[in-house]
C-alpha positions in Angstrom: -13.7 -1.7 -5.7 -10.1 -3.3 -6.1 -8.3 -4.0 -2.4 -4.8 -3.0 -2.6 -2.3 -4.7 0.1 -0.8 -2.7 2.9 2.6 -4.1 4.6 2.5 -3.6 7.9 5.2 -4.0 11.3 3.8 -6.3 13.9 5.0 -4.9 17.0 4.0 -7.6 19.0 1.6 -9.6 21.0 0.2 -10.5 25.0 -1.9 -13.0 26.4 -3.2 -10.5 28.8 -4.3 -7.2 27.6 -6.6 -6.1 29.7 -9.8 -6.6 27.7 -12.3 -8.5 28.8 -15.1 -8.5 26.4 -15.3 -10.1 23.3 -13.3 -9.3 20.0 -12.4 -6.1 19.3 -10.3 -3.9 16.8 -8.6 0.0 17.1 -7.1 2.1 14.8 -5.1 5.3 15.8 -1.9 7.4 15.9 -0.9 6.8 19.9 -0.4 3.4 20.6 -0.5 4.1 24.4 -4.6 4.4 23.0 -4.5 0.9 21.8 -4.5 -0.2 25.8 -1.2 -1.6 23.8 1.4 1.0 24.4 3.9 -0.8 26.2 4.8 -3.0 23.0 5.4 -0.1 20.7 7.5 3.6 20.8 5.1 6.3 19.4 5.9 7.5 15.8 3.4 10.5 14.1 4.7 8.4 10.9 2.7 5.3 12.2 -1.0 4.4 12.0 -1.4 1.5 14.9 -4.1 -1.4 14.9 -4.6 -3.1 18.0 -6.4 -6.3 17.6 -7.9 -8.4 20.4 -9.5 -12.0 20.7 -11.4 -11.3 23.4 -11.7 -12.7 27.2 -11.1 -16.4 27.5 -11.2 -18.8 29.9 -8.0 -20.5 30.0 -4.8 -20.1 28.2 -4.1 -21.0 24.3 -5.8 -19.0 22.4 -4.1 -16.1 20.0 -5.1 -13.7 17.8 -2.1 -12.8 14.8 -2.4 -10.3 11.9 -1.2 -11.9 9.0 -3.0 -9.1 6.4 -4.1 -6.0 5.6 -6.1 -4.7 2.9 -7.6 -1.5 1.5 -10.6 -0.6 -0.8 -11.5 2.8 -0.7 -12.3 4.3 2.7 -12.2 0.8 4.5 -9.2 -1.1 5.7 -9.5 -4.4 6.3 -7.7 -6.4 8.8 -7.2 -10.5 8.7 -5.8 -12.0 11.4 -5.3 -15.7 12.4 -7.3 -16.2 15.8 -6.4 -19.6 17.3 -7.1 -22.0 20.1 -5.8 -24.9 22.4 -7.0 -28.0 20.8 -9.7 -30.1 22.5 -7.4 -32.4 24.1 -5.0 -29.5 25.2 -3.8 -29.1 29.0 -4.3 -25.6 29.7 -3.4 -23.3 32.3 -6.7 -22.2 34.2 -6.2 -18.8 33.6 -8.4 -15.5 32.6 -6.5 -14.3 28.9 -7.0 -11.8 26.5 -5.1 -12.2 23.3 -3.8 -9.5 21.4 -1.6 -8.4 18.9 -0.5 -4.2 17.7 0.9 -3.6 14.2 1.2 -0.6 12.7 0.9 0.6 9.1 2.4 4.0 7.3 0.1 6.4 7.9 0.3 8.0 4.4 -1.3 4.5 3.3 -4.3 4.9 5.4 -5.1 9.1 5.1 -8.8 9.4 4.3 -9.7 6.1 5.6 -12.3 5.9 7.8 -13.3 2.4 9.0 -11.4 -0.5 10.3 -12.8 -4.0 9.9 -11.1 -7.2 11.5 -12.1 -10.2 10.1 -11.0 -13.6 10.5 -8.9 -16.8 8.6 -12.8 -18.5 7.5 -13.4 -14.3 6.6 -16.0 -13.9 9.3 -16.4 -10.7 10.4 -15.3 -9.9 14.0 -15.2 -6.7 14.6 -15.9 -3.0 13.1 -14.2 0.4 14.1 -13.4 4.0 12.7 -10.0 5.0 12.0 -8.5 7.6 14.3 -6.8 10.7 13.0 -6.1 8.9 9.8 -5.3 12.3 7.7 -0.8 12.5 7.5 
């Protein structure tokens, strides 16, 4: 099955998402349900996708969506996971990097699954698409 690239809007990132486990992905029509509602105002025509790098012990980590593809019922979200250089001086504080993006709900109609992959194409997280029908 051929994948189709889907344009997305980047609503911003945070280092303090209050999510303290491993990588995660959430797809829903309500940005508040992602835990990152402060980054976007609700729009019924959008599907919001939040990606989380997971809890980190220092600053210098990040996550940024770079591409979204659709193949059948699956949305594949490609993200760049970044980490500080081995010799970098970092702030010693727990962080939980996250990025919120959205796509047109029409593009997500009948999609059932969302998959987060990193820059090496390794799967980091998987979830279901909530309320994907327009």
